[in-house]
Structure formats: structure tokens, C-alpha cells
C-alpha positions as CSV (number, residue, x, y, z in Angstrom):
1,M,26.0,33.6,39.3
2,K,23.6,32.4,42.2
3,F,21.2,29.7,41.6
4,L,17.8,30.7,41.8
5,L,14.8,28.2,42.3
6,G,12.5,28.9,39.7
7,H,9.6,26.9,38.5
8,N,6.9,27.8,35.8
9,S,5.1,25.9,33.4
10,K,8.4,24.6,32.1
11,G,9.6,23.2,35.4
12,I,12.9,23.8,37.1
13,N,16.3,24.1,35.5
14,M,18.9,22.4,37.7
15,R,21.4,23.1,35.1
16,E,22.1,26.7,36.0
17,L,24.7,26.4,38.8
18,P,26.2,29.0,41.1
19,F,29.2,29.4,38.8
20,G,29.8,31.3,35.6
21,S,29.3,28.4,33.3
22,N,26.6,25.8,32.5
23,N,28.8,23.2,31.2
24,N,28.2,20.2,32.7
25,S,31.6,18.9,32.4
26,E,33.0,21.2,34.9
27,L,30.8,19.8,37.6
28,P,32.5,17.3,40.0
29,D,30.7,14.2,39.9
30,K,29.3,14.5,43.4
31,E,27.6,17.7,42.5
32,D,26.3,16.3,39.4
33,E,24.7,13.4,41.3
34,L,23.2,16.0,43.9
35,R,21.8,18.0,41.2
36,D,20.2,14.9,39.6
37,F,18.6,14.1,43.0
38,L,17.2,17.6,43.3
39,E,15.6,17.1,40.0
40,E,14.0,13.7,41.1
41,V,12.7,15.4,44.2
42,F,11.4,18.4,42.4
43,K,9.8,16.1,39.8
44,L,8.0,14.2,42.6
45,D,6.7,17.3,44.2
46,Q,5.3,18.5,40.7
47,S,3.8,15.2,40.2
48,T,0.6,15.8,42.1
49,S,-1.3,19.1,41.8
50,D,-2.1,19.1,45.4
51,R,1.5,18.8,46.3
52,G,0.8,15.7,48.5
53,N,4.1,14.2,48.0
54,A,5.8,17.2,49.8
55,K,6.2,15.4,53.2
56,E,8.1,12.5,51.4
57,C,10.1,15.0,49.4
58,Y,11.1,16.7,52.6
59,R,12.0,13.3,54.0
60,R,14.4,12.6,51.1
61,L,16.1,16.1,51.4
62,Q,16.7,15.8,55.0
63,S,18.3,12.6,54.4
64,K,21.0,14.0,52.1
65,E,21.6,17.4,53.8
66,S,25.2,16.8,55.0
67,E,26.0,16.0,51.4
68,F,24.9,19.4,50.1
69,V,26.2,21.7,53.0
70,G,29.2,23.0,51.5
71,S,28.6,21.8,48.3
72,V,28.4,24.3,45.2
73,I,24.9,23.7,45.1
74,E,24.0,24.2,48.5
75,D,21.8,27.1,47.5
76,A,19.7,24.9,45.2
77,Y,19.2,22.5,48.2
78,W,18.0,25.1,50.7
79,N,15.6,26.4,47.8
80,V,14.2,22.9,47.3
81,V,13.9,22.4,51.0
82,S,12.1,25.8,51.6
83,L,9.6,24.8,48.7
84,E,8.9,21.4,50.1
85,L,8.4,23.1,53.7
86,F,5.8,25.6,52.0
87,H,4.0,23.0,50.4
88,M,3.6,21.1,53.9
89,A,2.6,24.3,55.0
90,Q,-0.1,24.7,52.5
91,I,-1.5,21.3,53.3
92,A,-1.5,21.9,56.9
93,T,-3.3,25.3,56.3
94,Y,-6.1,23.2,54.2
95,D,-6.4,20.8,56.9
96,E,-6.8,23.7,59.4
97,N,-3.9,22.8,61.5
98,D,-2.8,26.3,62.6
99,D,0.0,25.4,64.9
100,Q,1.7,23.2,62.5
101,T,0.8,25.7,59.6
102,R,2.9,28.8,61.3
103,D,5.8,26.5,62.2
104,L,6.3,25.1,58.6
105,F,5.9,28.5,57.2
106,L,8.6,29.8,59.4
107,K,10.7,26.7,58.8
108,A,10.3,27.4,54.9
109,L,11.3,31.1,55.7
110,D,14.4,30.1,57.4
111,A,15.3,27.5,54.6
112,A,14.7,30.2,51.9
113,K,17.0,32.8,53.8
114,K,19.9,30.2,53.3
115,G,19.7,30.1,49.5
116,S,16.8,31.7,47.9
117,G,16.3,34.9,46.1
118,D,14.4,38.2,47.6
119,E,11.3,37.3,45.6
120,W,10.5,34.0,47.2
121,I,11.6,35.1,50.7
122,A,8.8,37.9,50.2
123,Y,6.2,35.6,49.2
124,I,6.8,33.5,52.3
125,E,6.9,36.6,54.4
126,G,3.8,37.8,52.7
127,T,1.9,34.7,53.2
128,I,2.8,34.7,57.0
129,Y,1.6,38.4,57.2
130,Y,-1.6,37.2,55.8
131,L,-2.2,34.3,58.2
132,D,-1.3,36.9,61.0
133,N,-3.9,39.3,59.4
134,N,-1.2,42.1,59.2
135,Q,-2.5,43.9,56.1
136,A,0.1,46.7,56.5
137,R,3.1,44.3,56.5
138,L,1.6,42.6,53.6
139,E,1.1,45.6,51.7
140,Q,4.8,46.6,52.2
141,I,6.1,43.5,51.0
142,M,4.0,42.8,48.1
143,N,6.1,44.3,45.4
144,R,9.1,42.3,46.4
145,A,7.3,39.2,45.5
146,D,7.1,39.5,42.0
147,G,6.0,36.2,40.3
148,N,3.7,35.4,43.0
149,V,2.5,39.1,43.8
150,H,-1.1,38.2,42.4
151,V,-1.2,35.4,45.1
152,L,-0.6,38.3,47.7
153,Q,-2.9,40.5,46.1
154,R,-5.5,38.2,46.6
155,F,-4.8,37.6,50.2
156,L,-4.9,41.3,50.6
157,A,-8.2,41.7,49.3
158,G,-9.6,38.8,51.3
159,L,-8.2,40.3,54.4
160,K,-9.9,43.7,53.5
161,K,-13.2,41.8,52.5
162,R,-13.6,39.6,55.7
163,G,-11.0,41.2,57.9
164,A,-9.5,37.7,58.6
165,P,-7.5,35.2,56.6
166,N,-9.4,32.4,54.8
167,Y,-6.4,30.4,52.9
168,K,-8.6,28.0,51.0
169,T,-10.7,30.9,49.7
170,D,-7.9,33.3,49.0
171,Y,-5.3,31.3,47.5
């Protein structure tokens, strides 16, 4: 079983790990500590609706990268890294910092490819296509985004209506 970062109204379940059992007694102590660390970072991220803690969350994640690489929860690490980079990109988008926005979304995509499922990768790609005003590619990828397809649909509608992206309006 591969860990997939999933968040909804109930939050994240870091107990689902990339091997066949969710029995915490099977976890080596270090992985248990790392899982707890990811839970703390995710809680900090979710503590504000504007995701204003994303930069601090990312800083914390970077400080522990070497501990996650090669661990049984490395995929979970890259999922959370991707999420924080995505939130940083959203904030940059709201601040109309186009150069930083694109770079952060691309970094979020790179991190997602190291540990995320296809749905999250498709959502990030769709967001980049939206910002690039690429309606054709956005339409092609939309069905792969599953849980975030409604956001990509709004992005596409905005592009068709205005002929240009406006993240604040369409998100």
C-alpha cells in the first residue's frame, strides 16, 4: 500500500503507512517520530485558512529531509512538502508575484512526483496549465484531478470567459 496524502474535513491520517498493516507496534521508533513530525507540520498548515504558515512548515520540513529520505514514510514526506510548496505558490499568486508563483508550483510538482498519487499531480499540473492560459491541456488533465476537479473546472470557465487567468477570482 502506498501512502497518499489526503485531506478533507476530517484532516490527514498519517497512520496509514506504505506497508500492509496500520499496526503502530510495527513501526520503528524513528519512523513513528517522523510520522508525528509530519502530523505536527500538517496541523500547523491547517491552523489558518489562508495557509499563512506554509513557509514555516516548509522550513521545518527542509530541516528534516535527510531523516525522511530512505524511510518507509518518505512518500508521505514528499506529499507534505508538495502541499506546503503549493500553498506558498497560492500565496504568491494572491500577491501577484508571477515569477515566484511559477517557480513554487513547479517545485510543488517536482515534490509531488516523488511521492504523491496521480490526482494531486494532475491538480498541480492543471493549475500550471491554467496560469499558462493553456485551455487545451487543462481540459485534457481535468478528469485526473478527481477531488479537485471542481477547482480546475472553475479555472477553465474563467479562462473561457476572460481569455486570461485570474487566480483570485477563479479559485
